Phi, psi and omega in degrees: 000011175143184181292335178288134180270123179257150174284169179300320179292318178296318178297317181296322178293316179299323183296334178293327174298324177297320183289307185287337181294338177297319178287321176302316180298317180296322180295329183274349188233280189283327185296314176299326179290319177297318178299321179301326180288337178271335184290159178294140178302137179091345179281152181277121177295323181300315184294308183296315180294320180298319179292324177297316177296324179297314179298313181299315182295321180293320178299314180297317183297324181282326184279321194296321179300318180292311179294326178296320178297318178293325181291337179287346176289150186304125175086355186270330190303314182290325179299315179295320180299312181299317181299313181288316179297318179297317177297320179297317180298315180295315181295323177299313179296329184279353181298339179280353183283310184296146178245357178242152187300314183295315178298320178299316181297325179296312179295322179297318178299318177300314180297319181293318178297316180295319178301306184292327175296315180297326180289329175297314180291325175297316176300322177297330178287345182303318181286346176276330189265346185214180182255167180301323183292335185255003185301311182301315183293314182294315179298317180295318179295327177301308179295319182300307181290334173296319179297309185285325180292327181292340182291332183295303177293332181292320177296322176296320177298316178299319180298321181286316184287313185270332182251003182295336181301334180293336180243020174086017179256117179284168187295323179297314177294322178300321178294321177299319177294321179299322178298319180291319178301313181297316179298318179296320178295314179302314180296315184299321182269004171274334187299317179302319178296316181299322183278323194250345184257132181238152177281107182260339175250126184199168171255147178286152178289149180237157183300316183260086190297310184295315180298316182292329179296310181291330175295319177295321179297316178297320180295318180296317178300318178296320180294321179295315180296324182286336181267096187299321181296314180294318181296314181296321178297318181292323176295317177298315179302318180308317184278311186286328180286338172306308181297318181300309181296322181294318178297318180298312188284329190254359185301313182293318179297319179296315178297323178297316179295332177282350178092012179285135184299138189300323179297320177298318179299312184295314181294324179295318180287334173293322176299323178305319182297317180293323177290322183292334183300299180291330181295318180296317178296318179299320178299319180297323180284319182293331179300325178292335182268316186254345182103139182298318185296318180297318182290328175295320178298321177298315182294319180296318178296321178297319178295326176301314179295322179297316181296319179296317179298316181298321182287321189258335189239342189284115179222330189243167179295322179298320178292326176295320177298317179299317179297322180298319178295316181298318179297317180301328182294333188236347185299307182296321181298312184293324179287312184295315184287331175296317180295315182289322178297319178295317179299331179285335187268346190253159174289132189295323183288352178237030187300314183295320180297315179294318177294334174296317176291321175304322181288330173302311181295319181287314184282323178291327173298319178296326174299313182295316183296309181293325179293313181300316182295316179294318182296310182289330175295316180292321183293317186260344185073013182230111181296334180295326178294321177298319180294322182297330179297335181292328183301323181295330180289326175294323178297313180297316180298320180297315182295317181296318179293321178302322183271359178292129180304140178285000000 
C-alpha cells in the first residue's frame, strides 16, 4: 500500500474505507442524477436532495453519542459495526426497488444513516489498530485508498449505466445493477475489518447499563468542555467540515441545476478521486514535517476560495472540471487529518463515545450546510447564493482553529 509497512490490522482497517467509499462515490454522482429522473418535472433537485441529506445527518448526529458510548463497552464495538455496515449494504442494494421519488429518498436515508454510523464505529477502531505516531499516516491512507478503490466499482457502474444500451440494458435497469455492484463491493471490503480487527481499548460493563451510559455521556461532555484545546478544535471542525460535506454532497445537484450535462458531472467527480489519492497520502506525510494543524489551516483556506469560485464563477462544464481538481487536492487531507488529530486528543478506552460527539459536530454541521444551501436556493431561486453561504462557514472554522491552543 506504499513504502510504509502496515500491520495486518492497519491494512484491514484501511480496506473498509475502500469498501464504503464506493457508496459514497455513488451518492455524490449517479444517485442524485437517478433521483432527478424519479422526481416530478420542474421540482428542484437541490432542494429535495438537500432536505433528505439533512434528515439523514440529523438522525446520525442524535444516535451516535448514545450508541458510541454503548460501543465502548467490552465486545460491543464490532457488533455495532456489523449491524450498521450490514444494514447499509442491504439498503444500498434495495435502492433500485422504489419507483417513486419519496420512497427512494426513504430507502436512501436508511442507507445513508447506516453508512455514516458504520464509519463512526470504524473511526473508533482507529485507536485500536495503530499508535499515536502513525495516526496521520494510517488515517490518510484510509481516505487515499478509499478514493482510488472506489473508482473500480464506479467505472463498472458507469459502463452498465451509460454503455448498457449496447447490450439492451436501459439506464434505469443499469442503475439497479449499479446499486447491487456497489453493495457487493462494500460487503467484500468490510470482511477484513470484521475478521482481523479487535477492540483493545474498552470500558468494562456495569450492572445498570442504561444509567451508566447516560452518566458516561454527561461525564464526557464535561471533559470536553473542560479541555479548551479539544473544545476549540471541535468547534472549528463543526464549521469547516460543514462546508466540506456540503460541497461533496451537493456538487452534482448544483451542477444539474446549472444545466451541466450529467456525463460531464460524473466524469469530473471521478477525476476528483484520482487527484485525491496522492494528495491524501502527501498530506499524511507532510503532517509529520509541518504539523497537522498548519496543514488543516491551508486546506480550510483553499476550500474558502473553492466556495467563492463556485458561487461567483461556476457556469460551464470546464469550470466544473477545474473545481473538481481543486477539491481533490484538499478533500482527503482535511478529512484524514481532522480524524487523526481528534484521535490523538481523546482517551483511547472511550474512543467510540468521543467519536460519537465528534460525529455530532460533523453531522449536525452537515445538517446546517445542506439546509442553508437548500433554504437560500429556494428563497432566492438562485443556487449560487446557497453556495456562497458556505464560504462564511470556512471563515469561522479557520479563525477558530487558528486560535485553538497548541
